[in-house]
C-alpha positions as CSV (number, residue, x, y, z in Angstrom):
1,M,-31.8,-149.4,9.1
2,K,-32.7,-150.7,5.5
3,S,-34.5,-147.4,4.7
4,D,-31.6,-145.4,6.1
5,N,-29.1,-147.2,3.9
6,M,-31.2,-146.8,0.8
7,R,-31.7,-143.0,1.5
8,H,-27.8,-142.6,1.8
9,A,-27.1,-144.6,-1.3
10,L,-29.5,-142.2,-3.3
11,L,-28.0,-139.1,-1.8
12,G,-24.5,-140.3,-2.6
13,F,-25.5,-141.1,-6.3
14,I,-27.0,-137.6,-6.6
15,S,-23.8,-136.1,-5.2
16,I,-21.6,-138.0,-7.6
17,Y,-23.7,-137.1,-10.6
18,L,-23.7,-133.4,-9.7
19,F,-20.0,-133.5,-9.3
20,L,-19.3,-135.0,-12.7
21,I,-21.5,-132.4,-14.2
22,S,-19.6,-129.6,-12.6
23,L,-16.2,-131.0,-13.9
24,V,-17.4,-131.0,-17.5
25,K,-18.8,-127.6,-17.4
26,I,-15.4,-126.3,-15.8
27,V,-13.4,-128.0,-18.6
28,K,-15.6,-126.4,-21.4
29,L,-15.5,-122.9,-19.6
30,E,-11.6,-123.0,-19.5
31,E,-11.3,-123.7,-23.1
32,S,-13.3,-120.7,-24.0
33,I,-11.4,-118.1,-21.8
34,P,-9.9,-115.4,-24.2
35,K,-6.4,-114.0,-23.6
36,I,-6.8,-110.5,-22.0
37,E,-4.3,-107.6,-22.4
38,I,-4.6,-105.3,-19.5
39,L,-3.8,-101.6,-19.7
40,K,-0.1,-101.0,-18.9
41,P,0.6,-99.0,-15.7
42,D,2.3,-96.1,-17.5
43,A,-0.4,-95.6,-20.0
44,D,-1.8,-92.1,-20.2
45,I,-5.0,-91.6,-18.1
46,D,-7.2,-88.9,-16.9
47,D,-5.8,-88.3,-13.3
48,E,-9.1,-86.6,-12.1
49,N,-11.3,-89.5,-13.4
50,F,-9.0,-92.3,-13.0
51,Q,-10.6,-95.4,-12.0
52,V,-9.7,-99.2,-12.3
53,D,-12.6,-101.2,-13.9
54,L,-13.1,-103.5,-16.8
55,N,-12.9,-100.7,-19.3
56,D,-9.1,-100.7,-18.6
57,A,-8.7,-104.0,-20.5
58,N,-9.3,-105.2,-24.1
59,L,-12.1,-107.6,-23.1
60,P,-14.7,-109.4,-25.2
61,A,-18.2,-108.1,-25.4
62,N,-19.3,-109.5,-22.0
63,P,-16.2,-109.9,-19.8
64,K,-18.0,-110.8,-16.7
65,K,-19.4,-113.8,-18.4
66,N,-16.0,-115.1,-19.7
67,L,-13.4,-113.8,-17.3
68,L,-12.1,-116.5,-14.8
69,V,-9.3,-115.8,-12.6
70,P,-7.1,-118.8,-12.0
71,P,-6.3,-119.8,-8.5
72,Y,-2.7,-119.3,-8.8
73,A,-3.1,-115.6,-9.5
74,I,-4.5,-115.1,-6.0
75,H,-2.1,-114.8,-3.2
76,E,-1.8,-113.3,0.4
77,P,-0.5,-109.8,0.3
78,E,2.8,-108.9,1.8
79,Y,2.0,-106.9,4.9
80,K,4.2,-103.8,5.5
81,R,5.2,-102.7,9.1
82,V,6.3,-99.0,8.7
83,C,8.0,-97.4,11.8
84,I,8.3,-93.5,12.0
85,Y,11.6,-92.5,13.5
86,P,11.5,-88.8,14.5
87,N,14.9,-87.3,14.4
88,W,14.2,-84.8,17.2
89,S,13.9,-87.7,19.8
90,I,17.6,-87.9,20.4
91,L,17.7,-84.2,21.4
92,R,15.3,-84.7,24.5
93,D,16.9,-83.8,27.9
94,S,16.2,-87.1,29.4
95,N,18.7,-89.9,28.3
96,M,15.8,-92.4,28.9
97,A,13.8,-90.8,26.2
98,K,16.6,-90.9,23.5
99,I,16.3,-93.5,20.9
100,F,19.2,-94.4,18.5
101,P,19.2,-96.6,15.5
102,E,21.1,-99.3,17.5
103,D,18.0,-99.6,19.8
104,I,16.0,-100.8,16.8
105,P,16.0,-104.5,16.1
106,P,16.7,-104.8,12.2
107,D,13.8,-107.1,11.7
108,L,11.2,-105.2,13.8
109,C,9.9,-103.0,10.8
110,T,9.8,-103.7,7.2
111,H,10.0,-100.0,6.5
112,I,11.5,-97.1,8.4
113,H,10.6,-93.5,7.6
114,Y,13.1,-91.1,9.0
115,A,11.4,-87.8,9.9
116,Y,12.2,-85.3,8.4
117,A,14.5,-83.7,5.9
118,N,13.9,-80.0,5.3
119,I,13.0,-78.5,1.9
120,D,14.9,-75.1,1.2
121,V,12.3,-72.8,-0.3
122,R,14.8,-71.0,-2.4
123,S,17.0,-73.8,-3.8
124,L,14.3,-76.5,-3.5
125,Q,17.1,-78.7,-2.2
126,L,16.5,-81.3,0.4
127,T,18.6,-80.6,3.4
128,P,19.2,-82.5,6.7
129,S,17.0,-80.8,9.4
130,Q,19.3,-81.8,12.4
131,F,23.0,-81.4,12.8
132,Q,23.3,-84.8,14.1
133,D,21.9,-86.4,10.9
134,T,25.0,-85.9,8.9
135,N,27.7,-84.8,11.6
136,N,29.7,-86.5,14.2
137,G,28.9,-85.1,17.8
138,D,28.2,-86.2,21.4
139,H,25.7,-88.5,20.1
140,G,28.3,-90.5,18.0
141,A,28.5,-91.0,14.2
142,P,25.9,-89.3,11.8
143,I,22.3,-90.7,12.3
144,Y,21.9,-91.2,8.5
145,E,24.9,-93.6,8.4
146,R,24.0,-95.5,11.5
147,I,20.3,-96.1,10.4
148,I,21.3,-97.0,7.1
149,K,23.6,-99.7,8.7
150,L,20.6,-101.5,9.8
151,R,20.3,-102.9,6.3
152,E,23.5,-104.9,6.9
153,S,21.7,-107.2,9.4
154,N,18.4,-107.2,7.4
155,P,18.9,-106.5,3.6
156,N,15.1,-106.6,3.1
157,L,14.6,-103.4,5.5
158,K,13.6,-100.3,3.5
159,I,14.7,-96.9,4.8
160,L,12.9,-93.8,3.6
161,I,13.4,-90.1,4.3
162,S,10.3,-88.2,5.0
163,I,9.7,-84.5,4.0
164,G,7.2,-81.9,5.2
165,G,5.5,-82.5,8.6
166,W,3.2,-80.5,10.8
167,F,5.5,-77.6,11.1
168,A,6.4,-77.3,7.5
169,K,2.7,-77.3,6.5
170,S,2.1,-76.1,2.8
171,T,4.9,-73.4,2.4
172,P,7.7,-75.6,0.8
173,F,5.2,-77.5,-1.4
174,N,3.7,-74.2,-2.7
175,Q,7.2,-73.2,-3.7
176,I,7.8,-76.5,-5.5
177,L,4.6,-76.4,-7.5
178,Q,4.8,-72.8,-8.6
179,S,5.7,-74.0,-12.2
180,D,6.7,-77.0,-14.1
181,A,10.4,-75.8,-14.0
182,T,10.2,-75.6,-10.2
183,R,8.6,-79.0,-9.8
184,T,11.2,-80.6,-12.3
185,Q,14.0,-78.9,-10.2
186,F,12.7,-80.3,-6.9
187,I,12.2,-83.9,-8.3
188,Q,15.9,-84.0,-9.6
189,N,17.1,-82.5,-6.2
190,A,15.1,-85.2,-4.3
191,L,16.6,-87.9,-6.5
192,N,20.1,-86.6,-5.8
193,F,19.4,-86.7,-2.1
194,L,18.3,-90.2,-2.1
195,K,21.4,-91.4,-4.0
196,T,23.8,-89.3,-1.8
197,W,22.6,-90.6,1.4
198,N,21.5,-94.2,0.2
199,F,17.9,-94.0,1.2
200,D,15.3,-96.3,-0.4
201,G,12.6,-93.7,-1.2
202,L,10.7,-90.7,-0.4
203,D,7.7,-90.2,1.9
204,I,5.7,-87.0,1.4
205,Q,4.1,-85.6,4.6
206,W,2.2,-82.6,3.1
207,E,-0.2,-81.3,5.8
208,Y,-2.4,-80.7,3.9
209,P,-3.1,-80.1,0.2
210,G,-6.5,-78.4,-0.2
211,D,-6.4,-76.9,3.4
212,I,-6.5,-73.2,2.9
213,E,-6.3,-72.5,6.5
214,F,-2.8,-74.3,6.5
215,G,-1.6,-72.2,3.6
216,A,-2.4,-74.5,0.7
217,S,-3.1,-72.8,-2.6
218,P,-6.6,-73.0,-4.0
219,D,-5.3,-75.4,-6.7
220,S,-3.2,-77.5,-4.4
221,R,-5.5,-80.6,-4.9
222,Q,-4.6,-80.9,-8.7
223,K,-1.1,-79.9,-8.1
224,F,-0.4,-82.7,-5.5
225,T,-1.5,-85.2,-7.9
226,T,0.7,-83.9,-10.6
227,L,3.8,-83.9,-8.1
228,I,3.1,-87.4,-7.2
229,K,2.6,-88.4,-10.9
230,Y,6.0,-86.8,-12.1
231,L,7.8,-88.1,-9.1
232,Y,6.5,-91.6,-10.0
233,K,7.8,-91.2,-13.6
234,A,11.2,-90.0,-12.5
235,F,11.5,-93.0,-10.2
236,K,10.5,-95.2,-13.0
237,D,13.1,-93.6,-15.4
238,E,15.8,-94.0,-12.7
239,Y,14.9,-97.7,-12.5
240,K,15.5,-98.1,-16.3
241,S,18.9,-96.5,-16.2
242,S,20.3,-97.8,-12.8
243,F,18.2,-100.7,-11.9
244,K,17.5,-98.9,-8.5
245,K,13.8,-98.9,-7.6
246,Y,12.9,-96.0,-5.4
247,I,9.7,-96.2,-3.1
248,L,7.3,-93.4,-3.3
249,T,4.8,-93.0,-0.4
250,A,2.7,-90.3,1.2
251,F,1.1,-89.5,4.5
252,A,-2.7,-88.8,4.4
253,P,-5.3,-87.7,6.9
254,A,-8.1,-89.6,8.2
255,D,-10.5,-86.7,8.2
256,E,-13.1,-86.8,5.6
257,S,-13.3,-83.2,4.8
258,R,-9.6,-82.9,4.3
259,I,-9.5,-86.1,2.1
260,D,-12.1,-84.6,-0.3
261,A,-10.5,-81.2,-0.3
262,G,-7.0,-82.2,-1.1
263,Y,-6.7,-85.7,-2.7
264,Q,-7.9,-87.1,-6.1
265,V,-7.9,-90.5,-4.4
266,R,-7.9,-92.8,-7.4
267,A,-4.9,-91.1,-9.2
268,V,-2.9,-90.5,-6.1
269,C,-3.2,-94.1,-5.1
270,K,-2.2,-95.2,-8.6
271,Y,1.1,-93.6,-8.4
272,L,2.1,-94.3,-4.8
273,D,3.5,-97.5,-3.5
274,Y,1.5,-97.1,-0.5
275,L,-0.4,-94.4,1.7
276,S,0.0,-94.1,5.4
277,I,-3.4,-93.0,6.9
278,A,-3.1,-91.0,10.2
279,T,-5.9,-93.0,12.0
280,Y,-5.2,-91.4,15.3
281,D,-5.7,-88.0,17.0
282,Y,-9.4,-88.4,16.6
283,T,-9.3,-86.3,19.7
284,G,-6.7,-83.9,21.1
285,P,-5.9,-80.6,22.8
286,Y,-8.7,-78.9,20.7
287,D,-11.5,-81.0,22.4
288,T,-13.4,-80.1,25.7
289,K,-14.6,-83.6,26.1
290,T,-12.7,-86.9,26.7
291,G,-12.4,-89.2,23.7
292,Y,-10.3,-92.0,22.2
293,N,-7.0,-91.3,20.3
294,S,-7.4,-94.1,17.8
295,P,-10.6,-96.1,18.4
296,L,-10.9,-99.1,16.0
297,Y,-14.8,-98.8,15.8
298,S,-17.1,-95.9,16.3
299,R,-19.2,-95.6,19.5
300,S,-21.9,-93.8,17.6
301,Q,-22.9,-92.8,14.1
302,T,-21.6,-89.3,14.3
303,S,-18.0,-90.3,15.6
304,N,-15.2,-91.2,13.4
305,S,-12.8,-94.2,13.9
306,V,-10.2,-96.2,12.2
307,N,-12.8,-98.3,10.4
308,S,-14.8,-95.3,9.2
309,S,-11.7,-93.6,7.8
310,V,-10.4,-96.7,6.2
311,N,-13.7,-97.3,4.5
312,F,-13.9,-93.8,3.3
313,W,-10.6,-94.1,1.5
314,L,-11.7,-97.3,0.0
315,E,-15.0,-95.8,-1.2
316,R,-13.1,-93.0,-2.7
317,G,-11.3,-95.6,-5.0
318,C,-7.9,-96.3,-3.2
319,P,-7.0,-100.1,-3.6
320,S,-6.9,-101.8,-0.2
321,K,-3.4,-103.0,-0.8
322,K,-2.2,-99.3,-1.0
323,I,-3.7,-98.4,2.3
324,L,-1.7,-98.6,5.7
325,L,-3.6,-97.9,8.8
326,G,-2.1,-95.8,11.5
327,I,-1.2,-97.1,15.0
328,P,-0.1,-94.6,17.8
329,T,2.3,-95.6,20.4
330,Y,1.6,-92.4,22.2
331,A,-1.5,-91.5,24.5
332,R,-3.7,-88.5,24.8
333,A,-4.5,-87.2,28.3
334,F,-7.4,-85.2,29.5
335,K,-7.9,-83.5,32.8
336,I,-11.3,-84.3,34.4
337,I,-13.2,-81.0,35.4
338,K,-15.9,-82.6,37.5
339,R,-15.4,-86.0,39.2
340,T,-18.4,-88.1,40.1
341,N,-18.9,-91.9,40.7
342,T,-20.2,-92.4,37.3
343,N,-18.7,-90.1,34.7
344,L,-15.1,-91.2,34.7
345,L,-15.8,-94.3,32.9
346,F,-17.3,-92.8,29.7
347,V,-16.0,-91.0,26.7
348,G,-17.5,-87.6,26.0
349,I,-17.4,-86.2,29.6
350,E,-16.5,-82.7,30.3
351,S,-12.7,-82.2,30.5
352,E,-9.7,-79.9,29.5
353,P,-6.4,-80.6,27.8
354,F,-3.6,-81.9,30.1
355,V,-1.0,-79.4,29.0
356,S,1.7,-80.3,31.6
357,P,4.8,-81.5,29.8
358,S,5.4,-85.3,30.3
359,I,8.2,-86.3,32.4
360,Y,10.6,-87.9,29.8
361,T,9.4,-86.7,26.4
362,S,8.4,-83.2,27.5
363,E,5.3,-83.4,25.3
364,E,2.3,-81.4,26.2
365,G,-0.9,-83.3,26.4
366,I,0.9,-86.6,25.1
367,L,2.4,-89.4,26.9
368,S,4.7,-92.2,25.6
369,Y,3.5,-95.7,26.2
370,Y,6.3,-96.1,28.8
371,E,5.1,-93.0,30.7
372,V,1.5,-94.4,30.7
373,C,2.9,-97.7,32.2
374,E,4.8,-95.8,34.8
375,L,1.6,-93.9,35.9
376,L,-0.3,-97.2,35.9
377,T,2.0,-98.6,38.5
378,K,0.4,-96.2,41.0
379,K,-2.3,-97.4,43.3
380,E,-4.4,-94.5,42.2
381,S,-4.8,-95.8,38.7
382,R,-7.3,-98.1,37.0
383,V,-7.4,-99.6,33.5
384,Y,-10.5,-100.2,31.7
385,W,-11.2,-101.8,28.2
386,D,-13.9,-100.6,25.8
387,D,-15.4,-103.6,24.0
388,I,-17.0,-101.5,21.2
389,A,-14.0,-99.1,20.4
390,E,-11.5,-102.0,21.0
391,V,-9.2,-99.8,22.9
392,P,-8.0,-99.4,26.7
393,F,-8.3,-96.2,28.7
394,A,-7.2,-95.4,32.1
395,I,-8.1,-93.1,35.0
396,V,-5.1,-91.9,37.1
397,S,-5.8,-89.9,40.3
398,N,-3.2,-87.2,41.5
399,P,-0.7,-87.9,38.8
400,V,1.2,-84.7,39.6
401,E,0.0,-83.2,42.8
402,T,0.5,-84.9,46.3
403,G,-1.5,-84.9,49.3
404,T,-5.4,-84.4,49.2
405,E,-7.1,-85.5,46.2
406,S,-8.3,-82.7,43.9
407,S,-10.7,-82.7,41.0
408,S,-8.3,-81.1,38.8
409,S,-5.6,-83.8,39.2
410,N,-7.6,-86.7,37.7
411,L,-6.4,-87.8,34.3
412,W,-8.3,-89.7,31.7
413,I,-5.9,-91.3,29.5
414,S,-6.6,-92.8,25.9
415,Y,-3.7,-95.0,25.0
416,E,-2.7,-98.0,22.8
417,D,-1.3,-101.3,24.1
418,A,-0.3,-104.6,22.8
419,R,-3.9,-105.9,22.9
420,S,-5.4,-103.0,20.9
421,S,-2.7,-103.0,18.5
422,R,-3.2,-106.6,17.7
423,K,-7.0,-105.8,17.2
424,K,-5.9,-103.3,14.6
425,V,-3.5,-105.9,12.8
426,E,-6.4,-108.3,12.8
427,Y,-8.5,-105.7,11.2
428,A,-6.0,-104.7,8.6
429,K,-5.7,-108.4,7.5
430,K,-9.3,-108.8,7.4
431,M,-9.6,-105.7,5.2
432,S,-6.7,-107.0,3.0
433,L,-4.8,-103.7,3.6
434,G,-1.2,-103.2,2.8
435,G,-0.3,-103.2,6.4
436,V,0.3,-100.6,9.2
437,S,2.1,-97.5,9.9
438,V,3.3,-96.9,13.5
439,W,3.9,-93.5,15.0
440,S,6.4,-93.7,16.5
441,L,9.4,-95.7,17.5
442,D,10.5,-93.4,20.3
443,M,7.0,-93.4,22.1
444,D,6.9,-97.3,22.4
445,D,8.6,-98.6,25.5
446,F,11.8,-99.3,23.5
447,K,14.0,-99.8,26.6
448,D,11.6,-101.9,28.5
449,M,11.7,-99.2,31.2
450,F,8.3,-99.5,32.8
451,C,5.9,-101.9,31.0
452,N,8.0,-105.0,31.7
453,L,6.8,-106.6,28.5
454,G,10.2,-106.5,26.7
455,P,11.5,-103.8,24.3
456,F,9.1,-102.4,21.8
457,P,6.0,-104.2,23.3
458,I,3.5,-102.6,20.9
459,L,5.6,-102.9,17.8
460,E,6.5,-106.5,18.8
461,S,2.8,-107.3,19.1
462,V,2.1,-105.9,15.6
463,K,5.0,-108.1,14.3
464,E,3.8,-111.1,16.0
465,E,0.2,-110.8,14.9
466,F,1.1,-110.3,11.2
467,E,3.5,-113.3,11.4
468,H,0.7,-115.5,13.0
469,K,2.8,-115.9,16.1
470,I,1.0,-116.8,19.4
471,T,2.9,-115.6,22.4
472,Q,2.7,-116.9,26.0
473,I,0.8,-113.9,27.0
474,T,-1.9,-114.4,24.3
475,D,-2.2,-118.1,25.0
476,E,-2.7,-117.6,28.7
477,I,-5.0,-114.5,28.7
478,Y,-6.9,-114.4,25.5
479,D,-8.4,-117.9,25.0
480,D,-9.8,-117.5,21.4
481,T,-11.3,-121.0,21.7
482,T,-14.0,-120.0,24.1
483,P,-17.4,-120.9,22.8
484,I,-19.9,-117.9,23.1
485,L,-23.6,-118.5,23.3
486,S,-24.5,-115.0,23.1
487,T,-22.9,-111.7,23.0
488,D,-25.8,-109.2,23.4
489,I,-25.3,-108.1,27.1
490,I,-25.0,-104.9,28.8
491,S,-21.2,-105.2,29.8
492,T,-18.2,-104.5,27.6
493,K,-16.6,-107.4,29.2
494,N,-14.2,-108.9,26.7
495,L,-15.1,-112.3,25.3
496,N,-11.7,-113.8,25.5
497,R,-10.6,-112.7,28.8
498,K,-9.7,-115.0,31.9
499,L,-10.3,-114.0,35.5
500,N,-8.5,-114.8,38.6
501,D,-10.1,-116.2,41.7
502,N,-11.3,-112.6,42.7
503,G,-13.1,-112.3,39.5
504,D,-10.6,-109.6,38.1
505,D,-9.2,-109.8,34.8
506,V,-5.6,-111.1,34.8
507,N,-4.4,-108.6,32.4
508,G,-5.6,-105.7,34.7
509,Y,-8.8,-104.8,32.9
510,D,-12.0,-104.1,35.1
511,L,-15.6,-104.6,34.3
512,I,-17.4,-101.5,33.0
513,S,-20.9,-100.9,31.5
514,T,-20.8,-98.8,28.5
515,R,-24.2,-99.7,27.2
516,V,-26.1,-98.6,30.2
517,P,-25.0,-94.9,31.0
518,G,-24.8,-94.2,34.8
519,E,-23.6,-97.7,35.8
520,D,-20.4,-97.3,37.9
521,Y,-17.7,-99.9,38.4
522,D,-18.2,-100.0,42.1
523,N,-21.9,-100.6,41.7
524,F,-21.5,-102.9,38.7
525,K,-20.8,-106.4,40.4
526,M,-21.6,-109.7,39.2
527,N,-24.1,-111.8,41.4
528,S,-22.0,-113.6,44.1
529,K,-24.2,-116.6,43.8
530,M,-23.2,-117.1,40.2
531,P,-19.9,-118.5,38.7
532,Q,-17.6,-115.8,38.3
533,N,-17.0,-116.7,34.6
534,I,-20.7,-116.0,33.8
535,L,-22.5,-112.8,33.3
536,A,-26.1,-113.2,32.5
537,E,-29.3,-111.0,32.4
538,K,-32.8,-112.5,32.5
539,S,-35.7,-110.6,31.1
540,N,-39.2,-112.1,30.5
541,D,-38.6,-115.2,28.5
542,S,-35.2,-114.3,27.3
543,L,-31.8,-115.0,28.8
544,I,-28.8,-113.2,27.6
545,I,-25.4,-114.7,28.7
546,K,-21.8,-114.8,28.0
547,I,-19.6,-117.7,29.1
548,Q,-15.8,-117.0,29.4
549,E,-14.8,-120.7,29.2
550,N,-16.1,-123.9,27.8
551,Y,-19.8,-124.5,28.7
552,E,-19.2,-128.1,29.5
553,Q,-17.0,-127.1,32.4
554,F,-19.8,-125.3,34.3
555,K,-22.6,-127.9,33.9
556,N,-22.4,-128.9,37.5
557,K,-22.4,-125.3,38.7
558,L,-25.3,-124.4,36.5
559,K,-27.6,-127.0,38.0
560,K,-28.4,-124.6,40.8
561,F,-29.9,-121.9,38.6
562,K,-32.7,-122.7,36.5
563,A,-32.5,-119.9,34.1
564,I,-28.9,-120.5,33.2
565,R,-29.6,-124.2,33.0
566,E,-32.1,-123.7,30.4
567,I,-29.4,-122.1,28.2
568,R,-28.6,-125.4,26.9
569,L,-31.8,-125.3,24.8
570,I,-30.6,-122.1,23.0
571,S,-28.6,-121.9,19.8
572,C,-27.7,-118.4,19.6
573,L,-24.3,-117.6,17.8
574,D,-25.3,-113.9,16.7
575,K,-25.9,-110.8,18.6
576,Q,-29.6,-111.3,18.7
577,K,-31.6,-112.0,21.9
578,C,-32.7,-115.7,22.2
579,S,-35.8,-117.0,23.7
580,V,-35.7,-120.1,26.0
581,N,-38.8,-121.3,24.4
582,N,-36.9,-122.1,21.1
583,S,-35.8,-125.5,22.1
584,I,-33.5,-127.2,19.7
585,K,-35.0,-130.6,20.7
586,N,-37.8,-130.2,18.2
587,Y,-35.3,-129.8,15.5
588,R,-33.6,-133.2,15.4
589,I,-31.5,-133.7,12.5
590,L,-29.5,-137.0,11.7
591,K,-25.7,-136.1,11.5
592,T,-25.3,-138.1,8.3
593,D,-28.4,-136.4,6.6
594,F,-27.0,-133.1,7.6
595,I,-23.7,-133.7,5.8
596,W,-25.4,-135.1,2.6
597,F,-27.5,-132.1,2.6
598,F,-24.8,-129.6,2.6
599,L,-22.6,-131.5,0.0
600,I,-25.7,-131.5,-2.5
601,K,-26.4,-127.9,-1.7
602,F,-22.7,-126.9,-2.5
603,L,-22.5,-128.7,-5.7
604,L,-25.8,-127.2,-7.0
605,L,-24.4,-123.8,-6.1
606,K,-21.2,-124.5,-7.9
607,I,-23.1,-125.5,-11.1
608,F,-25.4,-122.6,-10.9
609,K,-22.4,-120.1,-10.6
610,I,-20.7,-121.6,-13.6
611,N,-23.8,-121.3,-15.6
612,N,-23.9,-117.6,-15.0
613,L,-20.1,-117.1,-15.9
């Protein structure tokens, strides 16, 4: 006991001494920090070679050695929740599929992009693309007026007009960029349109600069940068004269070849307020195999994902705060050509596009989220969760035909739900992105028709996740406090699920094996002798185990199983296999010594970092 007290006293003295040294060094360092004048945002730069680095500031000879960022300069970014509102949605035949501004809660989104306004290729004027946009009719008052009225309930809501889109392609932009005069004419017309209809900004959806097959001119990459640059300057001049700050944004592809072909990334991102990346449609009607619409992570080195696309934009020099990742509220459907007991569970199986128009939205190969929910109420459907891609998918038998089951009527559906959208929001926060862009309002279950989760379940989950709200569903189903001893197992069973008495997920997800091809749901059953909340695999001297709830709750049950009981000797918090022979009994460390050790280590590292500034 006496020796322990002496050891603790010595460790305490060393810690206090190191702490005082670090304080003295910090005070001296702060006195030597020079004032730095950063390059002004409107300074002339080389658009092609623009990059933000230490050369943009008047720094001393060795800026890295003298630059210290004060803590108060660091703050959590304001996350944007951009919602796309397609104006053609109110023209659908089904009244259930029509969405009006009054259906949208004013605080659901931080920004709404109303798609689209047309560009007259002769006059270069912006014009409403639908009669109901600016005229009274069976639908009621003009949509422009009604959507702008949402700001009365939420003055912070920003409403932008989008131009371009899939069907416009490059034609209007080629006309705009024929000369300096046509570009100037268009910019002035755009400003007049924003003022006339009281929009907060302009969203440019050029699909795509640099894409010759889509009609883009060979020099469209440079011209797109020029257009963005002069729009930025015009909006800035307008602010100086009227104190109205207009927002400038753009839609951008996730495809790497299109990014390199059409975007001078550093320069474009400099002038834009934010950039909405279309991190969806990774598979579509052009594919002959099943695949995910918007996988968060890639399942192989050759496949793309939200993560790979975001990182590609970052690597090309776009600041993270300018990037919004895309979240789809619609699903992609594929018709299975050959049905077996094994292949329905996996991506990349032979299929063909499902071209039958959906019931309510009348879209070919696309289903709204509420149409997916309606299909999933059928007994012939089953839902799965992919733990790698972080998305759900579903198998629906006989979605159209009735009677005898046929191989041509089995749908493989990739869709988004509240759970996967939360995963994407978590990712956006982890990557310090500017937020998310959701396509689209009309494809969410905006009237709570079939999903029984309340209106706008996907968008509400996005909002709640950004606002750090924990809903009752999240609290009951996804227990984030579950300790995990190891995650290197063959199943994609989610770490934070809870199971009912039958061993099924209470949220409707089934067990699947995606790391062992050929495993089938019906054949992939947990050992009935084992606790249902545990899945384990024993190989030689290694035991790979995943526990769904606190380990202590299963002590008594585990006593019957020698292999599982030995898991108590393993400390395995990463994804590496652990050997039961690595007993932690041989590595006993007093708790008090452990605390002193890390305190001294922290102080030494702090002094080392200060010396290197």
